[in-house]
N, C-alpha and C positions, 0 to 999 in steps of 0.2 A: 466251203459251202457258201452259197449265195443267200446270206441271211436276209438281205433287203428284198430280194425277189420272193422269198418264202413269206416274209412279212406282208408284202403287197398282196399275195395270193390269199393269205388268211384274212386280210382286210376286205378283199373282194367277197370272200365267202361269208363273212359277217354281214356285209351289205345285202347279199343275196338271201341269206337266211332271214334277215329282218324284213325284207320285202315279202317273203313267204309267210310272215306272221310269227316267226320264232322269237322268243324272248332270250336275249343274251344278258347274262348277269354282269354286274359291274366288275367282278374279279377277273373276268375274261378280258374286258376292256383295259383294266389296269395292267394285266400281263402283256397285252399287245403294246400299250404305251411304254411300259418298262423295256420291252424288247427293242423298240425303236430308239429309245434313249441310249440303251447299251450299245446298239449298233453304231450310233454316232460317237460314243465313247471309244469303241474299238477302232473306229476310223482315226481318231486323234492319237490313240496310243495302242497300236497293235501288239505290243509286247506283253500285255497283261493277259495271261492265259485264262484266268478265272472269269474274265469278261465273256469269253466264248462259251464257257459252261453256263453262265447265267442267262445268256441269250438263248441258248438251246433249251434250257429249262422253261423259260417263259414261252417260247414258241411251241414247245411240246405240250405245255398246259393248254394253250389256246387251241392247238390242233386237236388234242384229245377231246376237248369239249365240243368243238364244232363238228367233228366227225360223228360223235355220238348223237348230237342234235340233228345232224343231217340224215341219220338213219330213218327218221320220220318220213323223209321224202323219197326213200327207196335206195336200193343198192346201186343203181345206175348213177344216181345223183352223187352218192358218196365216192364211187369209183372214178368219176370224172374229176372231182376235186383231188383225190389221192394221186391220180395220174399227173395233174398239174404240179402238185407239191413234189412228187418224185422227180419230175423234169427239172424243177427249180433247184433241188438239192444236188443235182448232177453238174450244174453249170455255175460258174462264178459270175456274179453280176458285175458288169464293167464298172459301175459306180463304186463298188466295194474294193476293186483291185488296187485303186490308187486314191489316196486321200487328197482332197483339195486343200486341206489344212496342212500347212508346213510348219511344224514346231521349230522354234529357235530362230526364226527370221525376225529381225528388228522391224518395228513399226515404221510405216512410211516407205518401205522398200517395195519395189515392183519385182515380180518374178515371172519367169516363163519356164515351161518344160519343153524340151526338144528331143525328138526321137532321132538319134543318129542314123545316117544312111550311108550307102556306098559313096555318094558324091561328097558327103561331109561327115567323115568319121569322128568319133568321140574326141580324139586328140586335137583335131582341127577346131572343133567347137570350143574345147577348153582353152586353146590358144587365143581364139578370138575374144572369149570372155575375159581372159587375163589382160589382153591388149587394151580393153576398155575399162580396166580396174573393177571388174565384176567378179563376184564369187560364184563358183560352180561346184556342184556336187552330183556325183553319179548316184542314181537311185536304183533300188532293187529290180525295177521293171526294165532297166536298160536306158531309161530316159536321163537326160542331163537337166538338173535344176540350175538355172542361172538367175541370180538376183543381185540387186543393187539399186542405185538411184534411178528414178524413172527415165531421165533423159539418156542415161547410158544403156539401159535395157532396150529402150526404143531404138537407139543407134545400133545396138547389137542385132536386133531383129531386122532392121533395114539392111545392114551389111550382109547378113546371112542370107536373106531372101534374094537380094540382087545378085550376089555371087553364085548362089547355089540352088536357088528355087526349091528350098526345103519345105517340108510340112511342119508347121509349128503346132504343138499340142499345148493348149493353155489350160 
């Protein structure tokens, strides 16, 4: 589920309700802040299942309050927001699918993520990384994480780009 997308929609709804003169209690803001913090925690360590449950609990609390408060402005108003929330729950937010935080990398090392292609398959990318004394790790989304000293990573990117014209995902 796209937690970050849902969070953003709930934040927009709070803003809209406040513009319309609605009072939003502090516990709703606290739940929204808590959800955002937990989303970041989930990004750093996706293995903790209880984090998902806590995020959903916080977001559901906020949504329940906002929908009930939105009833003051009519069914059409509420239905528009519910439609946006439903769409968000169906798609995965791209920012959530891959964390930019990579646990376990030593400080001071540079890293890049590369999406293998037909021109440069995974085994060739790994061989090039090994040739330059870089470490590489295949990630769950199919990308290859390559890391090491800055000068070697830059050399890796140069060689890869000049030889194969690949798209580098950073």
